[in-house]
N, C-alpha and C positions, 0 to 999 in steps of 0.2 A: 737611702745613700748607705754604701758602706765604706768604711774609712780602713785604712791599714794601721797596724800597731808597730812603733819603732821602739826599742827599749837602747837607751844610751849605755856607755859602757858603767857608768857609775849605778844606773837602774838594775842592770843585768848582776851587778856584784850585790846590790842590797837585795835582790829577789834570791840569789843563792843563800843570803844569812837567814833567811826567813824559813821557819818550820815548814814542813811539806804541806800542811793542812791551809795554812795562810798564803804560801805561795801560788796553790792551787785557786783559792779564793781571789787572790787579786788578777791572776790571769784570767780566771771565768769573768770577773767584773770589766776587765779592759775589752774582753771580747763583746760582752754585750754593749758596752759603751759604743765600740767601733760598728756594730751592727745595727743597734736599734736606738741609740742616743739615750739610754736607760742609765741611771746612775745617781749617786749622791754627789754632785758636782756641782760647784762654786768657783767664781773667780777671786784669785786671789789680789788684795787690796795692793794698790802700788807697783802691780807686775802684769805683765802680758802672759801672766801663767794661769793655770787651773789646777784645781785638786779634787780628786776623786777619792772618798773616804769608802774604806772597805773595812768594817770593824774596826780595830784599833790600830789600822796601818793608813797611813796619807800616802796618796800618789799624786806627784806632782808633774803635770804635763802640759806641753802646748799644742795647739792645732796649726798643722801646717796646710793653709787652706790651697795652695797651688798643687801640692801633691797629695791631698786628702788623707793626709796620714798624722796620726796620734802621736807625737815625740815624747816618750817618757823620760823625765829628767831624773827623778829619784823616786824611791819606794823605802818609806821610813816609818818607825813608830809615829803615830801622831803628834807627840810632845816635841820631836826634832824635824818633823817633816816640812814645817813651815818656817824654820828659821833661815836666816840670808835670804 
């Protein structure tokens, strides 16, 4: 099963703030997750959100099962990624 990836506006802004190498790594990891379901993924406690860890970057996202879309909410350094 292949999913599509949708970046929210805050996620696009977060991605633009990353250096080129980390941004490429995050996009590659999201593509890999969407196509093969591989990655360091865990469910966040107390939320209907998941996280994908890419080195020192945390990607918070939700699955939209109806649309088969991974909706990326934030892309932040790991220390800040899981607050709120």
